[in-house]
C-alpha positions, 0 to 999 in steps of 0.5 A, a space after each residue: 487539502 486535509 493535510 499538507 507536509 512540506 520539507 519534513 526532515 528527521 534524523 536519529 544520531 546522524 542517521 537520516 530517517 526522513 529527507 525533505 518529505 513533501 506530501 499532501 493528503 486530500 479531504 477524502 483521500 486514501 493514501 498508502 505509504 509503501 516501502 521496505 523496513 527502514 524506509 521511513 514510512 513509520 517515522 513519518 506516520 508517528 510525526 504526523 500523529 504527534 508521537 515524534 517531533 520533526 527536526 524541521 519542516 511544516 505540518 499543516 492541517 486545514 491551514 492549522 500548523 500542527 507543530 505545537 499541537 500535542 498528539 491528544 489534541 490533533 483529533 486523529 484516529 490511530 490504529 496499530 498492528 497490535 489491536 490495543 483494546 481494553 481487555 476489561 471492556 466489552 466491544 461496545 465499551 471499547 468503541 464508545 471509549 473516545 466519546 465517553 472521555 469527551 463527555 458525549 451524552 449516553 444517548 449519542 454514544 449508544 447510537 454511534 456505537 450501534 451505527 459503527 458496529 453495524 458497519 463493521 459487522 459486529 452488532 451481535 458481538 457488542 457484549 463480548 470482551 476482546 479475549 472472546 474475539 478473533 484477530 480479525 474481529 478485534 481489528 474491526 473493533 479497533 477501526 470502529 473505535 478510531 472513527 467513532 469520534 469523527 477524526 480529522 484524519 485516520 492513521 493506520 500502522 500496518 493494521 492487517 499484517 498480523 492476520 492470515 491471508 484470507 482474513 486480511 483480504 476480507 478486511 481490506 475490502 471492508 476497510 476501503 468500504 468504511 473509509 469511502 462511506 465515512 469520507 475521512 482522509 486516511 493514511 496507511 503504512 504498509 510494506 505489502 504492494 498488493 495491499 497498497 494497490 487494493 486500497 489506495 487512491 495514492 501510493 507513496 513509495 518510499 526508500 531510504 527516507 525519501 519519496 521515490 514516486 507517488 501516484 495512483 496504483 496504476 501509475 506506479 505499476 505501469 509507469 515506474 520512474 526508478 528501478 526501485 519502484 519497478 522492482 518493489 511494485 511487483 514482478 518485472 523484467 528489467 532490461 539494460 538499455 545497452 542490451 536492448 540496443 543490441 538484442 532487441 532494438 525494436 523496443 527502443 522505438 521513439 528513443 525513450 529516456 531511461 537506463 532500463 526497460 521494465 516489462 511486466 510479466 503479463 505484457 509478454 505474449 507467448 505462443 508455441 512455435 516449432 523452431 523458435 529460438 526461445 525456450 520455456 525453462 520452468 512453469 509454476 502453477 499459481 491457481 488463476 495464472 501460470 508463471 513461466 521462465 523463458 530463455 530469450 536472446 541470451 536472457 531469462 524473462 518472467 512471463 505470466 499466462 492465464 491458467 486457462 491459456 495455452 499449455 506450455 511445458 519446460 523445453 517447449 519452443 515459443 515465440 516471444 512478442 513484446 511491444 515497445 509501448 509495454 516498456 516503462 523506461 526507468 532510472 537505474 
């Protein structure tokens, strides 16, 4: 493992920000810390970066204890939401800054800067200044600067959150391609579950200073273990066990363990059926899909259909089919 965190704890004036955090990051793994504001994800990143001191616990990198290693000597590349570029330096000078202060030869700096600017698709802008760039271009420069020195670990603190949706989606793809190409272990903080699912090999979902669940994006979305993870990882229908026992006992096949059944909207099969006891309450058109609210057995369900699927309108009678295998049972 590139980074190993064991029993990490941090509190501020009696408030527990991190409570017994255990986490590993593989040698070329992309890990996202995901959670709401105040869950502890940024505190954890700052401790890893060396900008905060943990109260207790261990932080190991390749067998080296980082407890007494200052931030500047950890050899990490860090990118923040604010680009933090030097306004008086050109794009090329910004990217090569870390190499220059390390005393790298000019020929090495020139070659490395040219290589990275080509990777981030800014080769033609090498002579411009940050004030002449868009937000997306500035963030590409910040990423190139972070990886220029061949860091042991890349730390990203919500680097895309200040960008508009289209640019953010483009940079997500480019960031993932860059990380895969360079093979540098990466830890990213985000509150955006779509961003985490698009980028991460492993998502670490945090809540109240604890890790609620960690795993692949597919595991957290399709097999959440707690109500918090089920709710935070996207839209879902949470059905209490007592209600399921009375109203939909077919979903209890195999006596599953858990307090609530989580059913994702796209796993619900709908069909127009005259005389059915379920009704469409509302339909929202979202481009590639339609999201429907359905009155079903005394509850309201959220369902999703492809935009090209059967046309249903508010008031239509529909049949509803949910397979027991499509229910993830979670702890409340």
